[in-house]
Residue, then its C-alpha position, 0 to 999 in steps of 0.5 A: m855570913t860568907n866571911i864567917h864561913d871563909q874564916a872558919m874554913n881557913y882555920v880548918y885548912q890551917q889545922v890540916l896543914q899543921r897536922l900534915l907538917s907534923f908528920f914531915s921529916r926534915a928531908e920532907r920539909t926541905a922537899l916541900q920548900l923546893l916544890i913550892q919554888r918549882l911551882a912558883v917558877a913554872a907559874g911565872g912568879i908567886e904573884q901568878i900562882g893563883n891563876y895556875k892549875v896543877l893536875v895530879i893523878q890518883s890511883g890509890s897506890r902508895d906513891s900517888c897518895y904520898s905525892l898528893a900529900l906533898l902537893r896539898a902541903a904546898q898548896l896550903t903552905i902558899a895559901s898561908r903566906a900569899p893572897a892566893t894559891f894554885q888550883l889542884r885537879v885530882a883525877t882517877l880513872r876507873l877500870n875493871g881492875s880497880s879494887a875497892a882497897a884502892l878506892e878506899n885509900i883514895h877516899r881516906t887520903y882525900s878526907a885526911l887532906f880535906v880536899y872534898d869541900d875545898p873550892r881550890v881542888e877538883v876531885l874527879m873520876v872518869d868512868n866510860r869516858e865521862v868526867l864525874p865527881f869522885d865517889h869511892v862507893a859508886p860502882l863502875s857503870k855497866t856500860g863502862r865495865e863492858s867497854n873496858r872488858r871488850n877493849q881489853l880483849m881486842i887489844g889482848h888478841r892482837r898477838s901471836w899465840d906463841e907470845p905471852l899475854d900482856l893482859w895489862d896492855d889496855g890499861y896503858l892505852a886507856t890511861g894514856e887516853f885519860y891523861g890526854q883528855i883530863a888535862r884539857w877538860n874544863n879549861g884545862v890545866d897548866a901542869w901535870v905533876s908526877g913523882d914517877s921515876s925515869r924507869q917508871q916513865k919509860q915503862f909506861i911510855d913503852g907499854f903505851k906504845r906497844a898497846a897503841a900498836k895493837a890498836g893500829l896506831e902509829t907513834s913517833n919516836q921524835v918526842e922527848p923521852g919520858y913524860s916530857g914528851l907524853f902529851a906530844l905523843l898523845d896529840e899524834l894519836g887523835s882523841d879516840y884510840y880504839r877507832m880501828f876496832y869499832a864503828e863510831h856509834d860503838q864507843e862513847q865519846w868523851r863527855p860532857a863534850e862541850q867542856f873539853e878544850t880544843c888545845r892543851r897548854t899542859t907542861f910536865i913537872n917531875i917531882h921524883d927528886m923531891l920524894v923521900s926515898n926512905l920508905e920507912e920515913r914515909w910510913p907514919l904520914l901514909t898510915e897514921f895521917l892518910g889512913f893508907q892501908a896496903d897489902e905489904l906483899t903486893t906493895q913490894l912486888s907490884d910495879n904496875e896498876y892494872v892486874s892483881l898479883s893473884i891474877s898474874a900468877h893465875v895467867r902464868g899457870l893457865h899459860a903453862c897448862f894450856v899453851q905449853g903442855q905443862t901443869y898449872e902448878s908448874g906455871v905458878a911455881q915458875y912465877l913464885q921462883r922468879a918472885l923469890v929471886m927478885m925479892r932477894r935481889k931487893q934484899l926484902p925481909e925474909r917474912l915477905c918471902e915466906q908470905a909469897m910461899e904461903a900465897f903461891g907455893y903450896p900445891a895442896a892449896l893451889a886448887e882452892q887458890r885457882a878457884r878463888t882467882t877464877a872468881e876474881v877474874q870473872l868479877s873484876l875483869g868480866l872474863s870466864e876461864a874459857q875466855l881467858v884461855c882463848l885470849l892466851f891462844a889469840p886464835f882469830v888474828e891473821k885469818g885464824a892462823a892459830l885457830e886449829r891449834f886452839l881447838r885441838q888443845c882446848h875444844p877438840g869437839m869443835l874441830v869438825a866445825m872449823p870451816d864454819l868458824h872461818r865462814a863466820m869470821q868472814g861474815q858469811p851466814v852459819a848456824e846459830q849454835i856456831m855463832q853462840w859458841m864463838v861468843d861464849v868462848s871468846g867473850l866477843p860478838v862475832r862481828l868483832i871477832g871478824e875484825l880481829y880475823r882481818m888484822g895481823p898480830v903485833s909483836i909483843n916485843e915492840g916497846r918492851v922495856a930493856d932493863t936489867d932490873i926490870p920488876i917481877e911484874d914486867a918480866y913475863h918474857d922470862v917467866i912472869v906477868p905483872g902486878e896490881w891495881s890495888a892498895g899497892r906500891 
């Protein structure tokens, strides 16, 4: 019975491979052979490939789905030629900003590539530091949602009020921790494979270091650049990147704890040079075979996977309105202006510029758009508009240095209570109404506000990418904030 089952499954895998290869261009077939050679060399020869395990991260983005398809083609091709093939671990980090569209893209990709029932493939997700089988319909756990929300606030508040909000910084920190842990789970992996460009690698490393600094972690510059030095960088920081903020019992440990290796053996394999750069050549494979669906505007504008475009524009509008004393509309207009400049620099089709104008460029529709995005922020990030505005001012760090400015601008009726607010943050008893107001306006318990009160701000320029072609989403220091965790790039 087992032999019959194995033969039937091998036939299915051959059919999947043949259909997959039918969508490959000549350039992609060449890239596939190069990838097989690179993996065989890394494994110590094709005869050792059956003992080799490869990690690939799946976010539901265009590039991650494409990279997985190439790796799956390599795995099945080797299986058709040799007695054994490499093992594959595919892992997804669940964060509050994870969209249903991204999860659907992941599920359709997995189904098309037939990985769910293949014992040579581990299909995983991490929710609140717990490794679980991937389930695209499972909602994020309540504890995971609350932990993500709290971490985002704590990282976001560690800045001066007059520096722009890097709303996505906790995404970098959480993702770095995820990379380090998933690579040593269940006997670990031999290699992590990524198709990210050198610029994307630099952007991630710089964003991660900036977020680590906000979490009170010191990172070294004595590591290799890009992802080649990432695991050495992660090892410097220990296993809990949020330990400065919370007591030990406030954070879940990585689990199941007994399944994590003490030492990691993972190396990095870069396959960016193997990815076909002509996007038009990729689309049949992505859309017809994998069932990938993308918001084309988001696909072109987004270069980061933690905050949606609409939230990015919304934050810019709120920053203009509350911090700069301008109007919400002017902030969104600046966002749009920068977007159009970048789109035309990339020589994108005019119809995409028109889509951007339609999405952000008509003042009459902005009130409705603002209401929709406020609801999106509440649903996806768990933050009210009042809490997001509070985050823009970062009024608690450096012993409440920006508290008076925040109150005067946003809550003038609370100016009279400012001495009590300082006492509360110092751990002294105050009226219950004062403490409840602090919780409501910040989204944080008073004890964590007190932790922020005792901390100083971290310069947002630490680790900032210095790039003349920096993408729109990472150019907030001009006028903008970043893009998507969605059906994206």
